[in-house]
C-alpha positions as CSV (number, residue, x, y, z in Angstrom):
1,X,0.0,0.0,0.0
2,X,1.3,3.4,-0.9
3,X,1.0,6.6,1.1
4,X,-0.1,9.7,-0.7
5,X,1.7,12.9,0.5
6,X,0.2,16.1,-0.9
7,X,0.7,19.8,-0.6
8,X,4.4,19.5,-0.6
9,X,6.9,22.3,-1.2
10,X,8.1,22.4,-4.8
11,X,11.6,22.4,-3.5
12,X,11.2,18.9,-1.8
13,X,13.5,16.1,-2.9
14,X,13.3,12.3,-2.6
15,X,16.0,12.4,0.0
16,X,14.0,15.0,2.1
17,X,11.0,12.6,2.1
18,X,13.0,9.6,2.9
19,X,14.6,11.3,5.9
20,X,11.3,12.4,7.3
21,X,9.5,9.1,6.7
22,X,12.4,7.0,7.9
23,X,11.7,8.4,11.4
24,X,8.6,6.2,11.4
25,X,10.0,3.0,9.9
26,X,11.9,1.8,6.9
27,X,11.0,3.3,3.5
28,X,11.0,1.0,0.6
29,X,10.2,3.5,-2.2
30,X,9.6,7.2,-2.8
31,X,8.0,8.4,-6.0
32,X,8.1,12.1,-6.6
33,X,6.4,13.0,-9.9
34,X,8.1,15.7,-11.9
35,X,6.4,18.3,-14.1
36,X,7.5,17.7,-17.7
37,X,7.5,21.4,-18.6
38,X,9.3,22.9,-15.6
39,X,11.3,19.9,-14.4
40,X,10.2,20.6,-10.8
41,X,8.3,18.3,-8.5
42,X,4.5,18.6,-8.9
43,X,3.8,19.1,-5.2
44,X,2.9,15.5,-4.2
45,X,4.6,12.1,-3.8
46,X,3.9,8.5,-3.0
47,X,5.9,6.7,-0.2
48,X,5.9,3.0,0.4
49,X,6.9,1.7,3.8
50,X,8.4,-1.8,4.3
51,X,5.6,-2.8,6.8
52,X,1.9,-1.9,6.5
53,X,1.7,-1.4,10.3
54,X,4.0,1.6,9.9
55,X,1.7,3.3,7.4
56,X,-1.1,4.1,10.0
57,X,1.5,5.5,12.4
58,X,3.0,7.7,9.7
59,X,-0.4,9.0,8.5
60,X,-1.5,9.8,12.0
61,X,1.8,11.6,12.8
62,X,2.3,13.6,9.6
63,X,-1.2,14.4,8.2
64,X,-1.6,18.1,8.8
65,X,1.9,18.6,10.0
66,X,3.7,21.7,8.8
67,X,6.9,21.0,6.8
68,X,8.9,23.3,4.6
69,X,6.3,26.0,5.1
70,X,3.3,23.9,4.0
71,X,0.7,21.8,5.7
72,X,1.1,18.2,4.4
73,X,-1.8,16.0,3.5
74,X,-0.9,12.4,4.2
75,X,-3.2,9.5,3.6
76,X,-3.5,6.0,2.0
77,X,-3.2,6.3,-1.7
78,X,-6.2,5.3,-3.7
79,X,-5.8,2.9,-6.6
80,X,-5.3,4.7,-9.9
81,X,-8.4,4.9,-12.0
82,X,-7.4,5.0,-15.7
83,X,-10.9,6.1,-16.7
84,X,-10.3,9.6,-15.2
85,X,-8.7,12.5,-16.8
86,X,-6.3,15.0,-15.0
87,X,-9.1,16.9,-13.5
88,X,-10.6,13.8,-11.9
89,X,-13.6,13.7,-14.2
90,X,-14.5,10.5,-16.0
91,X,-13.1,10.6,-19.5
92,X,-14.4,8.9,-22.6
93,X,-18.0,8.3,-23.5
94,X,-20.0,9.8,-26.2
95,X,-21.9,13.0,-26.2
96,X,-20.9,16.4,-27.8
97,X,-20.9,15.9,-31.5
98,X,-18.9,18.5,-33.4
99,X,-21.2,20.3,-35.8
100,X,-20.0,22.8,-38.3
101,X,-22.2,25.7,-39.0
102,X,-21.9,27.8,-42.1
103,X,-22.5,31.5,-42.1
């Protein structure tokens, strides 16, 4: 199970996250998505702990904590839904036909 960490500073690094989360147990993986255009972190990350029992402790301790000038959001990551677009809306489906009107 992954832990979602949101509202992060755009200056955060993987090493920063590992250091903080290692205080609550062993970290097995940190994923810090990078914006393709700017090359900077996107403000959120996913952290995997080696033991699931550590996850609840980390979430309870860090959710709402201020770090690097921002109040972190920390919770269990939800499974990815490939039928949603970037805004969280369902994508696909029919509807709106393109209609050309002549003047």
